[in-house]
N, C-alpha and C positions, 0 to 999 in steps of 0.2 A: 748830168753829162752821160751820154750813151757810150757804148763800147767803141764805135767808130771814131769818135772824137778823141777818146783816150789813146787809140792806136796811132792816130795822126800826130798827136802831141809826143808820143814816144819816138816816132821816127824823126820828127824835127829835133827833139832833144838829143837823139842819138847823133844826128849830123852835127849839131852844135857842140856836142860833147867831144867829137873828134877834133873839131877846130880848137877848142879850149885845151884839149890834151896836147895838141901840136904846139900851141903858144906856150904852155907850161914847160914843156921840155926845152923849147928854145930859150926861155928865160933862165932856166937852171943851168944852161950850158951843156945840155945833153942833146945835141942836134941829132935828128933822126936821119937814117939813110935816105938817099934820094928815092930809091924804089919804094920805101915805106911811105914817104911823103906823097908820092904819086898815088900809091894804093889808097892812102887815107883820103886824098882829095877826090879820087874816083868814087870811093864809097860814100863820101859826103854828097857828091853830085847825084849819085844814084838815089840816095836817101831823100834828097830834096825833090828829085824828079818823081820818085814814087809817092812822096807825100803830096805833091801838087796833083798827081794823077788821082790819088785816093780822095783828095779834097774835092776835085772836080766831080768824080763819080758820086761822092756823098751829096754834093750840092744837087746834082741831077736827080739822084734817088729821092732826096728830101723834097725837091719840087714835085716829083711824080707822086710821092706819098701825100704831100699837102694837097695836090690837085684831086687825088682819089678821095681823100678825106672830105675835101670841099664838095665833091660830087655826091658823096654819101650823105653829107649833112643837108645838101640842097634837096636830095630825093626824100629824105626823112621829113624835111620841112614841108615839102609839097604834099606828102602823104598826110601829115598832121593837118595841113591846111584843108585838104579834101574832107578829112573826118570832121573838122570843125564846121565846114560848110554844110555837110550832111546833117550834123547835129542841129545846126542853126535852122535848116529847113524843117526837120522834125519838130523842133520846138515851136516853129512858126505854125505848123499844122495843128499841133496840140493846142496852141493858143487860140487858133480859129475855132477848134472844136469846143474848147471851154467857153468861148464867147457865145457860140450857138446854144450850148446847154444852158448857159446863164440866161439867155433870152427866153428859152423854153420854160425855165424855172420861174422867171419873172411873169411870163404869161399865165402859167398854172396858178401862181400865187394870186394873181389878179382874179382868175376865175374862182378860186376858192373863197376869196374875200367876197366876191359877188354872191356865191352860193350861200355863204354864211349869213350874209345880210338877208337873202331871200328866206332862209330857214328861220331866222329870227322873226321876220315878218309873218311867216306862216304859223309859227308858234304863238305869236300874239293873237293872230286871227283864231287859231284853234282854242286858245285859252278863253277868248271871248265867247266862242260858240259853246264851249263846255259850260261856262257860266249860264248861258241861255238855256242849255239842255237841263242843267241841274235845277234851274228855276222852274222849267216846265215840268220836270219830274216831281218836284216838290209840290207844285200846284195839283198835279194828277194824284199824288199820294194823299194830299189833304182831301181832294174831292172823293177819292175811293174810300177813305176812312169815314167821310161824312155819309156816303151812300150806304156802305156795308155796316156801319156801326161798330167796326173792329179797328184796333190799332194795327200798325204795321207789324209789330212783333207777334201779335196774336194771329194775324193772317199768315205770317211766315211759318209759324209752328203748325197751323192747320194744314197748310200746303205740304210741308215736309212730312207730316204724319200720314196724309193721304197718299203721297208719293211712295213713302216707305212701304205701306201696306200693298200698294199695287206692284211695286218692284219685287217684294218678297213673294207675292203670289205668282208673278210671272217667272221669277227665278225657280220657285219650287216646281212649276209646271215644266220649265225647260230642263231642269235636272232630271225629272221623272222621264221626260221624253228621251233625253240623251242616254240615260241609264237603260231604258227599255231597248233602244236601238243597239246599244253596245252589248247588252246581255244576249240579244238575239243572235249576234255573230260571235263575239268573243267567248261568252260562256259556253256556247255549243261546241266551238272548236276546242276550248280548253278541256271540256269534259271528254271529248273524243280522244284527245291526246293522253289525258290521265288514265282513262279507261283502257286504252290500248297498252299503255306502259304497264299497268297493273296486270292485265290479262296475259301479256307476253312474258312477264317475269315470273319464273317458277322457282323461286328461292325457298329454302327451308324456313318454316315458321317457328320451329323450336330450336333455340340456340343454347349452347352450353352455358350454364351459370357458374359463377364463382362460388364455391362451397366454403362456408366459414365454420362448419361444424364437422368434427371428426367423431365417427362412431367407435365405441370401444366394445370389446367382447364381454367385459364385465366391469363392475365398479372397482375391483381390486387393482385394475390397470391404472386407475387414477393415482394411487399411492406410488406405483412404480414410476409413473411420469413425473411426479413431484420429487421423488428420490429422498435420500437421507438429508435432512435439514434443508430441503428444497434445492439441492445442487443440480438435479437433472432439469427441472423446469427453468432454472436460471441459465443453464447452459443452452437450452433450446432458444430462450428469448434473446440471449446474447448472440447466438449464431445466426438467427433469422431476422432480428429486429422487430419481432412481432410479440404481442402480449398473448399468453396462454391463460384462458380463464377456466378454472375448474370450480364448478358450483354444485348445486344439488341436482342438476339435470342428470337423470339416470343414463348411464352408459354413453355419455357424450362429453366432449370437450369443445369449448368455444375458442375460436381464433379471431383476434381483434387486431386490426392494423389498417392504416390509411393507404399503404402501398399494395396494390392487388398482386403484383408479381411476388413480393416477399410473402404475402399471405398464402399464395399458391405453393411457394417453396416450403413454407412451414407445414401446410396441410399434407403435402405428399411425403415430406420427411417424417412427420409424426405418424402417418399411416404405416410407413415402412418400419419404423421403430416398433410400433405396436405389433405388427405382424411378425417381426423378427423376434421380439421379446427381449433382446439385449439392449437395455437402456442405461447408458452411463455417459459421462461427458465426452470421452474420447470417441465413442461410437456415434454420439450425436453429431459431433463436428465432422466426422467422416461422411455420414449420410447426408448432412446438409450440404457439404461441399459437392458431393456427387450430384445431388438433386439440382443445385444451382447450375452446374454445367449442362445438365439435361434440359433445364428450363430455358437456358440461353439458346441452345440448339432448337428447341421447340418454338421459341419466339421467332427466330430467324426463318425457320421453315414455314411457320404460320403466315408471316409477312410475305414470303416469296410465293406461297400458295395462293394468297389473296390476289397478288398482282397477276399471277398466271391465270387465275379464274376469270378475272375481269378483262384481261388482255391488255394491260398497261405495262410498258417496259421503259427502262432507262431511269427509273426512280433511284435516287441516291440511297446507298446501303443503310445509312442512318435512319432515313425515313422508313425503309422496309422494316428495320428493327423496331421502330416505334409502332408501325402497323401491327407487328406481331404481338407487342405488349397489350394492344387493345383486346386481344383474345381473353385476357384475364380481367377486363373492365366491363362493368354492366351499367346501364342507365335505365332506371325504372324496370329492372329485371330483364332488360333486353341487352344481349351481348353486343358490344360496340363494334367489334370487328365484323360480325355478321351484318350488323346494321350498315356499316360503311360499304361493304360489298353490295348490299341491296340498293343503297343509294346510288352507287356507281352504275349499276345496271339500269336503274330507272332514269338516271340522267342521260345515259347513252341512247335509250329508246326514244325519249322525248327530243333529244338533240337531232336524231335522225329524222323524226317527223317534221322538225322545224328547219331542216337543211343546214344545221350547224356542224361544227367539228365534233364528231362522235368521240374520238380518242381523248380530246381535251376535256370534254364533258365527263367522261368516265374517270379521268385522272382527278378532276376537281371533286367529284363525288366520293371517290375512294379516300382522298386525303382530307375531307372536310372536317372530320372529328379527330385529326391527328393530335391536336392539342390536349385531348383528354388523357393521352399516355403520360403526360408530365404535369398536368394541372395541379397535382398534389405537391409538386416541387416548386412551381413557379407561380407567382401571384398574377391574377388577372383572368379575364374570360377565356375559356378554352378556344373560342374562335380566333381571338387576337393572337394567343400563344401559337396556335396552329399556323396562322398566316406568317408569323415571324419565322417559325421553323422552316416552312416551305420556301420562303424567300432566302433564308440562310443556305439552304441546300440546293439552290439553283432552279427552282420552279419558275415558270413564266408569270408575268404580272397578272394576267387574266385569272389564272388558277389561284394565285395568292389573294386577289381581291374577292373571288368567289368564296374562299375559305373564311375570310374575315367577315363577310357580309351575310353568312347563312343564318345568323341569329339577329341580324340588323344591328350588331355592335358598330358596324360601318354601313352607311347607306348604299344599297346595291345600285351599281351604275352600268352593269352589263347584263345581257340576256343570260349569259352563263351563270351569273350570281343568282338570278331569279330561278333558273332551272334547279340549281342545287338546293335553294330554299324549298321549292315545291317537292323535290324528291325526298328531302329530309322529313318534311311534314307527312308525305305519303307513307314512308317507312315507319315512322313513329306512331301514326294515327290509325293504322290498319288494325282490325279486331285481333286481340290477343297478343299484340306486339309488346305492349308495356303494361306494367302494373303500377298502381298508385296507392299511396297510403290512405286509409279510409278518412282519417282526420283532415288531411290536406284536400282530399276530394270534396268532402262536405263543405269545408271553408271556401273552396273555390266556387261552388254553387251558390253559397250565401253571398259572397262578394259580387258574383255576377248579377244576382237579383237586386242587390243594393245599388249597384251602379245604374241599373235601368230605372229604379224607383226615384233616383235623385233628379230626374228631369220633370219639368212642369207638365201637367196634364196627364201623367201616367196614373192609371187606376190600379192595375194588377200586373204582376210579372211572374212568369213560370220558366224555370230552367229545366229543359227536357233533353232527352237523348243523351244522358250521361254528361250533361253540360256542353254539348256541341250545338245546342240551339237555345235561344232565349226568346220567348214570346211575350210581347208587351201589349196589354189592352189599355187603350187611352179613352179619355172622355171625349165624346163626339162634339160636345158644345165648346170645347177648348182647343181641339186640334182638328184642322181641316185635312182633307185627303192629300193635298199638296204638302202640308206641313208634316204629315206622317212620314213622307219620304225623307224629308230633312231630319226628322227625329231618328229614324233608323240609322242614318249615316252618322249622326252625332254620337249615338250610343255605341256604335261599332268603333268609332275612333277613340272614345273614352276607354272602352274595354282593351283596345290595343295598347294604350298608353299606361294602364294601371294594373293589368293582370298578366300573369305568365301561364301559358297553357299550350298543350300540344295540338297540332292541327289547326283548324279554324272553327269559328263559332258563327252560326247563322242568327241574324237578328231579324225577327218578324214583328212588325207593328200592326195591330188589329184595331180597326175603327169601324163601328157600326152605329146606325141610327135606328131606334125602335120607336114606333108610334103605336100607342095602345088606346083603344076606345071601347065603350060598352054599348051594346044595343039593349034598350029597355022596352 
């Protein structure tokens, strides 16, 4: 029941309540005054009239609301009906499309079935023809075997052997022709670039070596170095981390240690102590501490000077410090820092000739041996250690790769890597650059000749030019001219894989035919 109905009921109840009240008072003997009765009747009439009016209005309003609701429902029904009709049309269209697609699928299925049957027929015909061909080939093979007097396997082996000899001969001729053409251009250009780089670089050929022997004014100084009960020598070894060897060598003390910087600190400190004459533990610690600070400054200055000389800037301070440490490191008696500067200049000259980035080439050349500054502390090849350090301190990938590949621990993949290899070989192979232990030198020559003798057809081998060339004399009846070219290549590859050597080794194969007769 809504609020309007409740209000109408209230008015009707109010009017009826007045009548009931009047009847109650009349029954109890309490007649109301005439004016009150009239007022009560008038109010009742008004209440009834108002109730009737409100009822009429409510009925009219209800009809209007019902009519509006009906219109709204009819409109919604029509809208839904339109949507249903639209969906029905779309469904009808989709049904038509599906029927058309089904017809196409049925047609294609029929075509596929027809094609499959045709293919089966063709396969049967092909199988029959293959059988006919196989039978004809078998008859031909039998006829050929009968005519030639050889079986099919024997004929096959004969043909393969003949073909192998012809192909090998042609391949050797082709290799020789290609090598000749390549050498006429590439070798000439390479020699020009290398010669230009060597002639334009005017570096010092004599580099400072790390000294491991300290000269003494007299043999009495050995006792002072040792001290009472060996306390002085123990103090020196504890402060520097280096072994002091005092033997029968007159007026000299040997310094032994794997760390070149510590060895240099010990050398300078011991020389100052000997010159000063005051040798005791407190003085030793004071001198060593002072020399360590001086060496740190010298290391930084040496690295900065190297970068300044080469013209390479923006290198991380830690790499500069490691460069300075190379001043106290030698390789085959060649100072590594001087060698790095030399390689940087050679890389820059060759890069300029080839139209490459000169600054980047110098940077890679200067840093290529940076791993040798810490290779006594970290396990692994110095090229890989150096590449890791360069990558750690922000060097570009091309420079990192060139450092890692300069000894082919990693396969070179850029022109810059090959340039660093060539410059490193030039710097290490020039006359007087490096020294080699006599025993290892002789062993390398013997290994070189042994590798050459291991090949078939080799008669004699001679290692000449201090092991930078190997000459091989072969039997002319076993090795042809074309095969001699292949032999030189095979020997060179085996030397590369089995030997370690500075620079490059030239392999020369000599073949000659001699005819001798006598006039009687």
